[in-house]
N, CA, C, O and CB atoms as a CASP TS submission, in Angstrom:
PFRMAT TS
TARGET T0000
AUTHOR 0000-0000-0000
METHOD Language model
MODEL 1
PARENT N/A
ATOM      1  N   ILE     1       5.379 -12.132  -6.618  1.00  0.00           N
ATOM      2  CA  ILE     1       4.009 -11.781  -6.341  1.00  0.00           C
ATOM      3  C   ILE     1       3.898 -11.151  -4.957  1.00  0.00           C
ATOM      4  O   ILE     1       3.224 -10.133  -4.801  1.00  0.00           O
ATOM      5  CB  ILE     1       3.110 -13.008  -6.451  1.00  0.00           C
ATOM      6  N   ALA     2       4.544 -11.732  -3.952  1.00  0.00           N
ATOM      7  CA  ALA     2       4.491 -11.187  -2.598  1.00  0.00           C
ATOM      8  C   ALA     2       5.103  -9.795  -2.543  1.00  0.00           C
ATOM      9  O   ALA     2       4.656  -8.951  -1.766  1.00  0.00           O
ATOM     10  CB  ALA     2       5.211 -12.116  -1.620  1.00  0.00           C
ATOM     11  N   GLU     3       6.104  -9.552  -3.344  1.00  0.00           N
ATOM     12  CA  GLU     3       6.718  -8.226  -3.370  1.00  0.00           C
ATOM     13  C   GLU     3       5.761  -7.181  -3.942  1.00  0.00           C
ATOM     14  O   GLU     3       5.821  -6.014  -3.555  1.00  0.00           O
ATOM     15  CB  GLU     3       8.012  -8.258  -4.188  1.00  0.00           C
ATOM     16  N   ASP     4       4.887  -7.583  -4.852  1.00  0.00           N
ATOM     17  CA  ASP     4       3.937  -6.654  -5.466  1.00  0.00           C
ATOM     18  C   ASP     4       2.789  -6.302  -4.524  1.00  0.00           C
ATOM     19  O   ASP     4       2.235  -5.206  -4.605  1.00  0.00           O
ATOM     20  CB  ASP     4       3.383  -7.248  -6.750  1.00  0.00           C
ATOM     21  N   ALA     5       2.434  -7.211  -3.645  1.00  0.00           N
ATOM     22  CA  ALA     5       1.308  -6.989  -2.727  1.00  0.00           C
ATOM     23  C   ALA     5       1.608  -7.658  -1.391  1.00  0.00           C
ATOM     24  O   ALA     5       1.025  -8.697  -1.084  1.00  0.00           O
ATOM     25  CB  ALA     5      -0.024  -7.538  -3.328  1.00  0.00           C
ATOM     26  N   PRO     6       2.509  -7.081  -0.586  1.00  0.00           N
ATOM     27  CA  PRO     6       2.927  -7.737   0.654  1.00  0.00           C
ATOM     28  C   PRO     6       1.814  -7.931   1.679  1.00  0.00           C
ATOM     29  O   PRO     6       1.952  -8.763   2.575  1.00  0.00           O
ATOM     30  CB  PRO     6       4.018  -6.950   1.276  1.00  0.00           C
ATOM     31  N   SER     7       0.712  -7.185   1.570  1.00  0.00           N
ATOM     32  CA  SER     7      -0.380  -7.344   2.532  1.00  0.00           C
ATOM     33  C   SER     7      -1.509  -8.224   1.987  1.00  0.00           C
ATOM     34  O   SER     7      -2.551  -8.354   2.630  1.00  0.00           O
ATOM     35  CB  SER     7      -0.935  -5.978   2.918  1.00  0.00           C
ATOM     36  N   ALA     8      -1.319  -8.819   0.832  1.00  0.00           N
ATOM     37  CA  ALA     8      -2.355  -9.670   0.234  1.00  0.00           C
ATOM     38  C   ALA     8      -2.553 -10.934   1.064  1.00  0.00           C
ATOM     39  O   ALA     8      -1.606 -11.477   1.632  1.00  0.00           O
ATOM     40  CB  ALA     8      -1.984 -10.041  -1.220  1.00  0.00           C
ATOM     41  N   ASP     9      -3.790 -11.384   1.124  1.00  0.00           N
ATOM     42  CA  ASP     9      -4.097 -12.638   1.810  1.00  0.00           C
ATOM     43  C   ASP     9      -3.598 -13.816   0.982  1.00  0.00           C
ATOM     44  O   ASP     9      -3.761 -13.858  -0.237  1.00  0.00           O
ATOM     45  CB  ASP     9      -5.618 -12.765   2.072  1.00  0.00           C
ATOM     46  N   VAL    10      -2.989 -14.764   1.673  1.00  0.00           N
ATOM     47  CA  VAL    10      -2.515 -15.987   1.045  1.00  0.00           C
ATOM     48  C   VAL    10      -3.164 -17.141   1.782  1.00  0.00           C
ATOM     49  O   VAL    10      -3.133 -17.193   3.012  1.00  0.00           O
ATOM     50  CB  VAL    10      -0.946 -16.091   1.071  1.00  0.00           C
ATOM     51  N   GLU    11      -3.747 -18.060   1.042  1.00  0.00           N
ATOM     52  CA  GLU    11      -4.394 -19.230   1.637  1.00  0.00           C
ATOM     53  C   GLU    11      -3.578 -20.465   1.300  1.00  0.00           C
ATOM     54  O   GLU    11      -3.189 -20.682   0.152  1.00  0.00           O
ATOM     55  CB  GLU    11      -5.860 -19.382   1.137  1.00  0.00           C
ATOM     56  N   ILE    12      -3.327 -21.272   2.329  1.00  0.00           N
ATOM     57  CA  ILE    12      -2.621 -22.532   2.136  1.00  0.00           C
ATOM     58  C   ILE    12      -3.578 -23.655   2.503  1.00  0.00           C
ATOM     59  O   ILE    12      -4.005 -23.767   3.652  1.00  0.00           O
ATOM     60  CB  ILE    12      -1.306 -22.598   2.993  1.00  0.00           C
ATOM     61  N   ASP    13      -3.909 -24.476   1.531  1.00  0.00           N
ATOM     62  CA  ASP    13      -4.808 -25.606   1.721  1.00  0.00           C
ATOM     63  C   ASP    13      -3.939 -26.863   1.780  1.00  0.00           C
ATOM     64  O   ASP    13      -3.490 -27.377   0.756  1.00  0.00           O
ATOM     65  CB  ASP    13      -5.888 -25.696   0.567  1.00  0.00           C
ATOM     66  N   LEU    14      -3.718 -27.336   2.990  1.00  0.00           N
ATOM     67  CA  LEU    14      -2.845 -28.498   3.173  1.00  0.00           C
ATOM     68  C   LEU    14      -3.457 -29.754   2.558  1.00  0.00           C
ATOM     69  O   LEU    14      -2.758 -30.542   1.920  1.00  0.00           O
ATOM     70  CB  LEU    14      -2.569 -28.727   4.664  1.00  0.00           C
ATOM     71  N   ALA    15      -4.741 -29.936   2.746  1.00  0.00           N
ATOM     72  CA  ALA    15      -5.398 -31.140   2.218  1.00  0.00           C
ATOM     73  C   ALA    15      -5.243 -31.243   0.701  1.00  0.00           C
ATOM     74  O   ALA    15      -4.987 -32.321   0.165  1.00  0.00           O
ATOM     75  CB  ALA    15      -6.886 -31.140   2.591  1.00  0.00           C
ATOM     76  N   GLU    16      -5.402 -30.115   0.023  1.00  0.00           N
ATOM     77  CA  GLU    16      -5.287 -30.097  -1.438  1.00  0.00           C
ATOM     78  C   GLU    16      -3.880 -29.756  -1.904  1.00  0.00           C
ATOM     79  O   GLU    16      -3.588 -29.804  -3.099  1.00  0.00           O
ATOM     80  CB  GLU    16      -6.267 -29.105  -2.024  1.00  0.00           C
ATOM     81  N   GLN    17      -3.007 -29.411  -0.961  1.00  0.00           N
ATOM     82  CA  GLN    17      -1.629 -29.014  -1.263  1.00  0.00           C
ATOM     83  C   GLN    17      -1.618 -27.880  -2.285  1.00  0.00           C
ATOM     84  O   GLN    17      -0.995 -27.966  -3.343  1.00  0.00           O
ATOM     85  CB  GLN    17      -0.815 -30.220  -1.791  1.00  0.00           C
ATOM     86  N   LEU    18      -2.333 -26.818  -1.924  1.00  0.00           N
ATOM     87  CA  LEU    18      -2.552 -25.718  -2.841  1.00  0.00           C
ATOM     88  C   LEU    18      -2.342 -24.381  -2.131  1.00  0.00           C
ATOM     89  O   LEU    18      -2.872 -24.156  -1.043  1.00  0.00           O
ATOM     90  CB  LEU    18      -3.959 -25.794  -3.441  1.00  0.00           C
ATOM     91  N   VAL    19      -1.566 -23.501  -2.757  1.00  0.00           N
ATOM     92  CA  VAL    19      -1.370 -22.133  -2.288  1.00  0.00           C
ATOM     93  C   VAL    19      -2.153 -21.225  -3.229  1.00  0.00           C
ATOM     94  O   VAL    19      -2.024 -21.306  -4.450  1.00  0.00           O
ATOM     95  CB  VAL    19       0.162 -21.740  -2.241  1.00  0.00           C
ATOM     96  N   THR    20      -2.978 -20.348  -2.621  1.00  0.00           N
ATOM     97  CA  THR    20      -3.782 -19.431  -3.417  1.00  0.00           C
ATOM     98  C   THR    20      -3.580 -18.008  -2.905  1.00  0.00           C
ATOM     99  O   THR    20      -3.650 -17.752  -1.703  1.00  0.00           O
ATOM    100  CB  THR    20      -5.282 -19.826  -3.370  1.00  0.00           C
ATOM    101  N   ALA    21      -3.333 -17.108  -3.813  1.00  0.00           N
ATOM    102  CA  ALA    21      -3.203 -15.676  -3.533  1.00  0.00           C
ATOM    103  C   ALA    21      -3.850 -14.947  -4.707  1.00  0.00           C
ATOM    104  O   ALA    21      -4.174 -15.565  -5.722  1.00  0.00           O
ATOM    105  CB  ALA    21      -1.680 -15.240  -3.334  1.00  0.00           C
ATOM    106  N   PRO    22      -4.037 -13.631  -4.570  1.00  0.00           N
ATOM    107  CA  PRO    22      -4.603 -12.912  -5.712  1.00  0.00           C
ATOM    108  C   PRO    22      -3.765 -13.147  -6.979  1.00  0.00           C
ATOM    109  O   PRO    22      -2.553 -12.930  -6.986  1.00  0.00           O
ATOM    110  CB  PRO    22      -4.690 -11.400  -5.402  1.00  0.00           C
ATOM    111  N   ASN    23      -4.416 -13.579  -8.013  1.00  0.00           N
ATOM    112  CA  ASN    23      -3.776 -13.816  -9.323  1.00  0.00           C
ATOM    113  C   ASN    23      -2.689 -14.883  -9.283  1.00  0.00           C
ATOM    114  O   ASN    23      -1.773 -14.867 -10.105  1.00  0.00           O
ATOM    115  CB  ASN    23      -3.181 -12.529  -9.842  1.00  0.00           C
ATOM    116  N   PHE    24      -2.784 -15.807  -8.333  1.00  0.00           N
ATOM    117  CA  PHE    24      -1.755 -16.845  -8.232  1.00  0.00           C
ATOM    118  C   PHE    24      -2.357 -18.083  -7.586  1.00  0.00           C
ATOM    119  O   PHE    24      -3.133 -17.991  -6.634  1.00  0.00           O
ATOM    120  CB  PHE    24      -0.527 -16.342  -7.418  1.00  0.00           C
ATOM    121  N   GLN    25      -1.990 -19.231  -8.114  1.00  0.00           N
ATOM    122  CA  GLN    25      -2.392 -20.503  -7.525  1.00  0.00           C
ATOM    123  C   GLN    25      -1.359 -21.544  -7.924  1.00  0.00           C
ATOM    124  O   GLN    25      -0.973 -21.635  -9.090  1.00  0.00           O
ATOM    125  CB  GLN    25      -3.833 -20.923  -7.984  1.00  0.00           C
ATOM    126  N   ALA    26      -0.914 -22.328  -6.950  1.00  0.00           N
ATOM    127  CA  ALA    26       0.081 -23.358  -7.253  1.00  0.00           C
ATOM    128  C   ALA    26      -0.039 -24.511  -6.267  1.00  0.00           C
ATOM    129  O   ALA    26      -0.317 -24.313  -5.084  1.00  0.00           O
ATOM    130  CB  ALA    26       1.508 -22.769  -7.218  1.00  0.00           C
ATOM    131  N   HIS    27       0.175 -25.711  -6.775  1.00  0.00           N
ATOM    132  CA  HIS    27       0.251 -26.894  -5.924  1.00  0.00           C
ATOM    133  C   HIS    27       1.669 -27.012  -5.378  1.00  0.00           C
ATOM    134  O   HIS    27       2.629 -26.559  -6.001  1.00  0.00           O
ATOM    135  CB  HIS    27      -0.155 -28.181  -6.708  1.00  0.00           C
ATOM    136  N   PHE    28       1.782 -27.623  -4.213  1.00  0.00           N
ATOM    137  CA  PHE    28       3.099 -27.827  -3.626  1.00  0.00           C
ATOM    138  C   PHE    28       3.236 -29.268  -3.151  1.00  0.00           C
ATOM    139  O   PHE    28       2.260 -29.874  -2.709  1.00  0.00           O
ATOM    140  CB  PHE    28       3.335 -26.848  -2.460  1.00  0.00           C
ATOM    141  N   PRO    29       4.435 -29.813  -3.240  1.00  0.00           N
ATOM    142  CA  PRO    29       4.660 -31.179  -2.756  1.00  0.00           C
ATOM    143  C   PRO    29       4.896 -31.172  -1.245  1.00  0.00           C
ATOM    144  O   PRO    29       5.425 -30.208  -0.692  1.00  0.00           O
ATOM    145  CB  PRO    29       5.865 -31.827  -3.487  1.00  0.00           C
ATOM    146  N   ILE    30       4.503 -32.244  -0.599  1.00  0.00           N
ATOM    147  CA  ILE    30       4.790 -32.413   0.824  1.00  0.00           C
ATOM    148  C   ILE    30       4.835 -33.904   1.118  1.00  0.00           C
ATOM    149  O   ILE    30       4.038 -34.678   0.588  1.00  0.00           O
ATOM    150  CB  ILE    30       3.722 -31.691   1.717  1.00  0.00           C
ATOM    151  N   ASP    31       5.759 -34.290   1.955  1.00  0.00           N
ATOM    152  CA  ASP    31       5.884 -35.678   2.378  1.00  0.00           C
ATOM    153  C   ASP    31       4.580 -36.110   3.072  1.00  0.00           C
ATOM    154  O   ASP    31       4.071 -35.371   3.915  1.00  0.00           O
ATOM    155  CB  ASP    31       7.114 -35.861   3.328  1.00  0.00           C
ATOM    156  N   PRO    32       4.035 -37.273   2.742  1.00  0.00           N
ATOM    157  CA  PRO    32       2.769 -37.709   3.343  1.00  0.00           C
ATOM    158  C   PRO    32       2.807 -37.761   4.879  1.00  0.00           C
ATOM    159  O   PRO    32       1.822 -37.422   5.534  1.00  0.00           O
ATOM    160  CB  PRO    32       2.403 -39.075   2.805  1.00  0.00           C
ATOM    161  N   PHE    33       3.921 -38.178   5.441  1.00  0.00           N
ATOM    162  CA  PHE    33       4.020 -38.236   6.901  1.00  0.00           C
ATOM    163  C   PHE    33       3.979 -36.840   7.501  1.00  0.00           C
ATOM    164  O   PHE    33       3.295 -36.621   8.501  1.00  0.00           O
ATOM    165  CB  PHE    33       5.308 -38.954   7.328  1.00  0.00           C
ATOM    166  N   GLU    34       4.694 -35.893   6.912  1.00  0.00           N
ATOM    167  CA  GLU    34       4.688 -34.518   7.403  1.00  0.00           C
ATOM    168  C   GLU    34       3.303 -33.891   7.231  1.00  0.00           C
ATOM    169  O   GLU    34       2.865 -33.109   8.074  1.00  0.00           O
ATOM    170  CB  GLU    34       5.751 -33.681   6.668  1.00  0.00           C
ATOM    171  N   LYS    35       2.627 -34.229   6.153  1.00  0.00           N
ATOM    172  CA  LYS    35       1.266 -33.741   5.934  1.00  0.00           C
ATOM    173  C   LYS    35       0.348 -34.253   7.042  1.00  0.00           C
ATOM    174  O   LYS    35      -0.461 -33.496   7.578  1.00  0.00           O
ATOM    175  CB  LYS    35       0.740 -34.185   4.543  1.00  0.00           C
ATOM    176  N   HIS    36       0.470 -35.518   7.381  1.00  0.00           N
ATOM    177  CA  HIS    36      -0.319 -36.120   8.464  1.00  0.00           C
ATOM    178  C   HIS    36      -0.043 -35.411   9.787  1.00  0.00           C
ATOM    179  O   HIS    36      -0.967 -35.082  10.530  1.00  0.00           O
ATOM    180  CB  HIS    36      -0.005 -37.626   8.593  1.00  0.00           C
ATOM    181  N   ARG    37       1.231 -35.182  10.071  1.00  0.00           N
ATOM    182  CA  ARG    37       1.600 -34.498  11.316  1.00  0.00           C
ATOM    183  C   ARG    37       0.997 -33.105  11.387  1.00  0.00           C
ATOM    184  O   ARG    37       0.405 -32.735  12.400  1.00  0.00           O
ATOM    185  CB  ARG    37       3.119 -34.409  11.446  1.00  0.00           C
ATOM    186  N   LEU    38       1.143 -32.331  10.321  1.00  0.00           N
ATOM    187  CA  LEU    38       0.618 -30.968  10.311  1.00  0.00           C
ATOM    188  C   LEU    38      -0.906 -30.951  10.404  1.00  0.00           C
ATOM    189  O   LEU    38      -1.472 -30.161  11.159  1.00  0.00           O
ATOM    190  CB  LEU    38       1.069 -30.239   9.050  1.00  0.00           C
ATOM    191  N   ALA    39      -1.562 -31.807   9.652  1.00  0.00           N
ATOM    192  CA  ALA    39      -3.025 -31.836   9.634  1.00  0.00           C
ATOM    193  C   ALA    39      -3.605 -32.218  10.985  1.00  0.00           C
ATOM    194  O   ALA    39      -4.716 -31.812  11.324  1.00  0.00           O
ATOM    195  CB  ALA    39      -3.514 -32.804   8.578  1.00  0.00           C
ATOM    196  N   ASN    40      -2.858 -32.996  11.757  1.00  0.00           N
ATOM    197  CA  ASN    40      -3.345 -33.476  13.044  1.00  0.00           C
ATOM    198  C   ASN    40      -2.680 -32.807  14.240  1.00  0.00           C
ATOM    199  O   ASN    40      -2.939 -33.172  15.386  1.00  0.00           O
ATOM    200  CB  ASN    40      -3.146 -34.947  13.132  1.00  0.00           C
ATOM    201  N   GLY    41      -1.827 -31.831  13.970  1.00  0.00           N
ATOM    202  CA  GLY    41      -1.178 -31.094  15.065  1.00  0.00           C
ATOM    203  C   GLY    41      -0.299 -31.963  15.939  1.00  0.00           C
ATOM    204  O   GLY    41      -0.271 -31.793  17.158  1.00  0.00           O
ATOM    205  N   LEU    42       0.417 -32.890  15.332  1.00  0.00           N
ATOM    206  CA  LEU    42       1.221 -33.850  16.091  1.00  0.00           C
ATOM    207  C   LEU    42       2.683 -33.436  16.160  1.00  0.00           C
ATOM    208  O   LEU    42       3.339 -33.249  15.135  1.00  0.00           O
ATOM    209  CB  LEU    42       1.108 -35.233  15.474  1.00  0.00           C
ATOM    210  N   ASP    43       3.188 -33.296  17.394  1.00  0.00           N
ATOM    211  CA  ASP    43       4.623 -33.100  17.567  1.00  0.00           C
ATOM    212  C   ASP    43       5.241 -34.456  17.907  1.00  0.00           C
ATOM    213  O   ASP    43       4.547 -35.472  17.877  1.00  0.00           O
ATOM    214  CB  ASP    43       4.928 -32.035  18.686  1.00  0.00           C
ATOM    215  N   GLN    44       6.514 -34.484  18.225  1.00  0.00           N
ATOM    216  CA  GLN    44       7.195 -35.754  18.486  1.00  0.00           C
ATOM    217  C   GLN    44       6.591 -36.490  19.688  1.00  0.00           C
ATOM    218  O   GLN    44       6.480 -37.716  19.669  1.00  0.00           O
ATOM    219  CB  GLN    44       8.686 -35.509  18.723  1.00  0.00           C
ATOM    220  N   ILE    45       6.208 -35.762  20.716  1.00  0.00           N
ATOM    221  CA  ILE    45       5.610 -36.396  21.899  1.00  0.00           C
ATOM    222  C   ILE    45       4.250 -36.987  21.551  1.00  0.00           C
ATOM    223  O   ILE    45       3.951 -38.119  21.932  1.00  0.00           O
ATOM    224  CB  ILE    45       5.470 -35.377  23.055  1.00  0.00           C
ATOM    225  N   ALA    46       3.433 -36.240  20.840  1.00  0.00           N
ATOM    226  CA  ALA    46       2.112 -36.742  20.456  1.00  0.00           C
ATOM    227  C   ALA    46       2.222 -37.980  19.571  1.00  0.00           C
ATOM    228  O   ALA    46       1.413 -38.901  19.683  1.00  0.00           O
ATOM    229  CB  ALA    46       1.320 -35.650  19.730  1.00  0.00           C
ATOM    230  N   LEU    47       3.221 -38.002  18.694  1.00  0.00           N
ATOM    231  CA  LEU    47       3.430 -39.186  17.857  1.00  0.00           C
ATOM    232  C   LEU    47       3.772 -40.400  18.714  1.00  0.00           C
ATOM    233  O   LEU    47       3.283 -41.504  18.473  1.00  0.00           O
ATOM    234  CB  LEU    47       4.547 -38.930  16.829  1.00  0.00           C
ATOM    235  N   THR    48       4.612 -40.181  19.709  1.00  0.00           N
ATOM    236  CA  THR    48       4.986 -41.267  20.617  1.00  0.00           C
ATOM    237  C   THR    48       3.778 -41.750  21.411  1.00  0.00           C
ATOM    238  O   THR    48       3.579 -42.953  21.575  1.00  0.00           O
ATOM    239  CB  THR    48       6.097 -40.812  21.573  1.00  0.00           C
ATOM    240  N   LEU    49       2.976 -40.815  21.902  1.00  0.00           N
ATOM    241  CA  LEU    49       1.823 -41.185  22.722  1.00  0.00           C
ATOM    242  C   LEU    49       0.745 -41.924  21.936  1.00  0.00           C
ATOM    243  O   LEU    49      -0.132 -42.548  22.535  1.00  0.00           O
ATOM    244  CB  LEU    49       1.229 -39.952  23.348  1.00  0.00           C
ATOM    245  N   GLN    50       0.794 -41.866  20.618  1.00  0.00           N
ATOM    246  CA  GLN    50      -0.137 -42.667  19.818  1.00  0.00           C
ATOM    247  C   GLN    50       0.113 -44.159  20.030  1.00  0.00           C
ATOM    248  O   GLN    50      -0.745 -44.988  19.726  1.00  0.00           O
ATOM    249  CB  GLN    50      -0.007 -42.315  18.324  1.00  0.00           C
ATOM    250  N   HIS    51       1.289 -44.492  20.551  1.00  0.00           N
ATOM    251  CA  HIS    51       1.662 -45.884  20.771  1.00  0.00           C
ATOM    252  C   HIS    51       1.691 -46.222  22.262  1.00  0.00           C
ATOM    253  O   HIS    51       2.385 -47.152  22.674  1.00  0.00           O
ATOM    254  CB  HIS    51       3.024 -46.172  20.141  1.00  0.00           C
ATOM    255  N   ALA    52       0.943 -45.474  23.066  1.00  0.00           N
ATOM    256  CA  ALA    52       0.966 -45.648  24.522  1.00  0.00           C
ATOM    257  C   ALA    52       0.611 -47.076  24.941  1.00  0.00           C
ATOM    258  O   ALA    52       1.230 -47.615  25.857  1.00  0.00           O
ATOM    259  CB  ALA    52       0.001 -44.667  25.178  1.00  0.00           C
ATOM    260  N   ASP    53      -0.372 -47.694  24.288  1.00  0.00           N
ATOM    261  CA  ASP    53      -0.760 -49.064  24.656  1.00  0.00           C
ATOM    262  C   ASP    53       0.389 -50.041  24.421  1.00  0.00           C
ATOM    263  O   ASP    53       0.648 -50.904  25.259  1.00  0.00           O
ATOM    264  CB  ASP    53      -1.998 -49.508  23.855  1.00  0.00           C
ATOM    265  N   ALA    54       1.075 -49.913  23.295  1.00  0.00           N
ATOM    266  CA  ALA    54       2.203 -50.800  22.995  1.00  0.00           C
ATOM    267  C   ALA    54       3.360 -50.541  23.962  1.00  0.00           C
ATOM    268  O   ALA    54       4.034 -51.479  24.386  1.00  0.00           O
ATOM    269  CB  ALA    54       2.673 -50.606  21.534  1.00  0.00           C
ATOM    270  N   ILE    55       3.588 -49.296  24.305  1.00  0.00           N
ATOM    271  CA  ILE    55       4.660 -48.963  25.267  1.00  0.00           C
ATOM    272  C   ILE    55       4.327 -49.546  26.626  1.00  0.00           C
ATOM    273  O   ILE    55       5.193 -50.138  27.270  1.00  0.00           O
ATOM    274  CB  ILE    55       4.859 -47.424  25.379  1.00  0.00           C
ATOM    275  N   ASP    56       3.080 -49.389  27.079  1.00  0.00           N
ATOM    276  CA  ASP    56       2.666 -49.949  28.369  1.00  0.00           C
ATOM    277  C   ASP    56       2.802 -51.470  28.384  1.00  0.00           C
ATOM    278  O   ASP    56       3.241 -52.045  29.381  1.00  0.00           O
ATOM    279  CB  ASP    56       1.219 -49.550  28.681  1.00  0.00           C
ATOM    280  N   ALA    57       2.426 -52.125  27.278  1.00  0.00           N
ATOM    281  CA  ALA    57       2.542 -53.587  27.201  1.00  0.00           C
ATOM    282  C   ALA    57       4.001 -54.008  27.271  1.00  0.00           C
ATOM    283  O   ALA    57       4.331 -54.984  27.944  1.00  0.00           O
ATOM    284  CB  ALA    57       1.896 -54.119  25.904  1.00  0.00           C
ATOM    285  N   TYR    58       4.870 -53.293  26.590  1.00  0.00           N
ATOM    286  CA  TYR    58       6.296 -53.586  26.631  1.00  0.00           C
ATOM    287  C   TYR    58       6.826 -53.427  28.052  1.00  0.00           C
ATOM    288  O   TYR    58       7.539 -54.298  28.551  1.00  0.00           O
ATOM    289  CB  TYR    58       7.066 -52.670  25.664  1.00  0.00           C
ATOM    290  N   GLU    59       6.483 -52.332  28.696  1.00  0.00           N
ATOM    291  CA  GLU    59       6.962 -52.079  30.061  1.00  0.00           C
ATOM    292  C   GLU    59       6.435 -53.121  31.040  1.00  0.00           C
ATOM    293  O   GLU    59       7.132 -53.490  31.985  1.00  0.00           O
ATOM    294  CB  GLU    59       6.547 -50.680  30.520  1.00  0.00           C
ATOM    295  N   ALA    60       5.217 -53.596  30.826  1.00  0.00           N
ATOM    296  CA  ALA    60       4.637 -54.606  31.717  1.00  0.00           C
ATOM    297  C   ALA    60       5.387 -55.929  31.622  1.00  0.00           C
ATOM    298  O   ALA    60       5.476 -56.662  32.607  1.00  0.00           O
ATOM    299  CB  ALA    60       3.159 -54.822  31.385  1.00  0.00           C
ATOM    300  N   ASP    61       5.929 -56.239  30.441  1.00  0.00           N
ATOM    301  CA  ASP    61       6.654 -57.497  30.236  1.00  0.00           C
ATOM    302  C   ASP    61       8.161 -57.352  30.437  1.00  0.00           C
ATOM    303  O   ASP    61       8.901 -58.324  30.286  1.00  0.00           O
ATOM    304  CB  ASP    61       6.381 -58.025  28.847  1.00  0.00           C
ATOM    305  N   ARG    62       8.610 -56.172  30.768  1.00  0.00           N
ATOM    306  CA  ARG    62      10.035 -55.903  30.918  1.00  0.00           C
ATOM    307  C   ARG    62      10.576 -56.660  32.132  1.00  0.00           C
ATOM    308  O   ARG    62       9.987 -56.610  33.212  1.00  0.00           O
ATOM    309  CB  ARG    62      10.296 -54.379  31.060  1.00  0.00           C
ATOM    310  N   PRO    63      11.690 -57.355  31.954  1.00  0.00           N
ATOM    311  CA  PRO    63      12.263 -58.108  33.101  1.00  0.00           C
ATOM    312  C   PRO    63      12.597 -57.171  34.272  1.00  0.00           C
ATOM    313  O   PRO    63      13.074 -56.053  34.074  1.00  0.00           O
ATOM    314  CB  PRO    63      13.547 -58.874  32.659  1.00  0.00           C
ATOM    315  N   GLY    64      12.340 -57.646  35.472  1.00  0.00           N
ATOM    316  CA  GLY    64      12.528 -56.851  36.678  1.00  0.00           C
ATOM    317  C   GLY    64      13.973 -56.489  36.961  1.00  0.00           C
ATOM    318  O   GLY    64      14.234 -55.521  37.676  1.00  0.00           O
ATOM    319  N   PHE    65      14.927 -57.249  36.412  1.00  0.00           N
ATOM    320  CA  PHE    65      16.332 -56.970  36.705  1.00  0.00           C
ATOM    321  C   PHE    65      16.882 -55.781  35.912  1.00  0.00           C
ATOM    322  O   PHE    65      17.975 -55.295  36.204  1.00  0.00           O
ATOM    323  CB  PHE    65      17.164 -58.199  36.417  1.00  0.00           C
ATOM    324  N   LYS    66      16.142 -55.318  34.924  1.00  0.00           N
ATOM    325  CA  LYS    66      16.616 -54.179  34.125  1.00  0.00           C
ATOM    326  C   LYS    66      16.333 -52.876  34.884  1.00  0.00           C
ATOM    327  O   LYS    66      15.345 -52.769  35.610  1.00  0.00           O
ATOM    328  CB  LYS    66      15.927 -54.159  32.713  1.00  0.00           C
ATOM    329  N   PRO    67      17.222 -51.890  34.703  1.00  0.00           N
ATOM    330  CA  PRO    67      17.038 -50.626  35.432  1.00  0.00           C
ATOM    331  C   PRO    67      15.762 -49.890  35.014  1.00  0.00           C
ATOM    332  O   PRO    67      15.285 -50.018  33.886  1.00  0.00           O
ATOM    333  CB  PRO    67      18.244 -49.718  35.212  1.00  0.00           C
ATOM    334  N   VAL    68      15.233 -49.123  35.953  1.00  0.00           N
ATOM    335  CA  VAL    68      14.014 -48.358  35.734  1.00  0.00           C
ATOM    336  C   VAL    68      14.285 -46.913  36.093  1.00  0.00           C
ATOM    337  O   VAL    68      14.916 -46.634  37.112  1.00  0.00           O
ATOM    338  CB  VAL    68      12.830 -48.924  36.563  1.00  0.00           C
ATOM    339  N   LEU    69      13.813 -45.987  35.262  1.00  0.00           N
ATOM    340  CA  LEU    69      13.937 -44.569  35.578  1.00  0.00           C
ATOM    341  C   LEU    69      12.752 -44.143  36.426  1.00  0.00           C
ATOM    342  O   LEU    69      11.609 -44.467  36.105  1.00  0.00           O
ATOM    343  CB  LEU    69      14.024 -43.715  34.289  1.00  0.00           C
ATOM    344  N   THR    70      13.014 -43.425  37.499  1.00  0.00           N
ATOM    345  CA  THR    70      11.941 -42.898  38.335  1.00  0.00           C
ATOM    346  C   THR    70      12.135 -41.409  38.514  1.00  0.00           C
ATOM    347  O   THR    70      13.217 -40.875  38.268  1.00  0.00           O
ATOM    348  CB  THR    70      11.897 -43.610  39.703  1.00  0.00           C
ATOM    349  N   ASP    71      11.082 -40.748  38.943  1.00  0.00           N
ATOM    350  CA  ASP    71      11.158 -39.300  39.178  1.00  0.00           C
ATOM    351  C   ASP    71      11.978 -38.981  40.410  1.00  0.00           C
ATOM    352  O   ASP    71      12.144 -37.811  40.754  1.00  0.00           O
ATOM    353  CB  ASP    71       9.761 -38.708  39.323  1.00  0.00           C
TER
END
């Protein structure tokens, strides 16, 4: 289809997992976690920062004798 009309508009609906183009429509599978990441614009750092409170709590209870990274 893309070869027949390379300039045709193609719409990708992530929420519905649907690709639509002129004279074409198809559902596509996607891993739920990857769908969540794409829908929310989350990269690896953003995913980690979602747990900032738990990380801070862990660091607060970390024994003082363990090494610490500083700038």
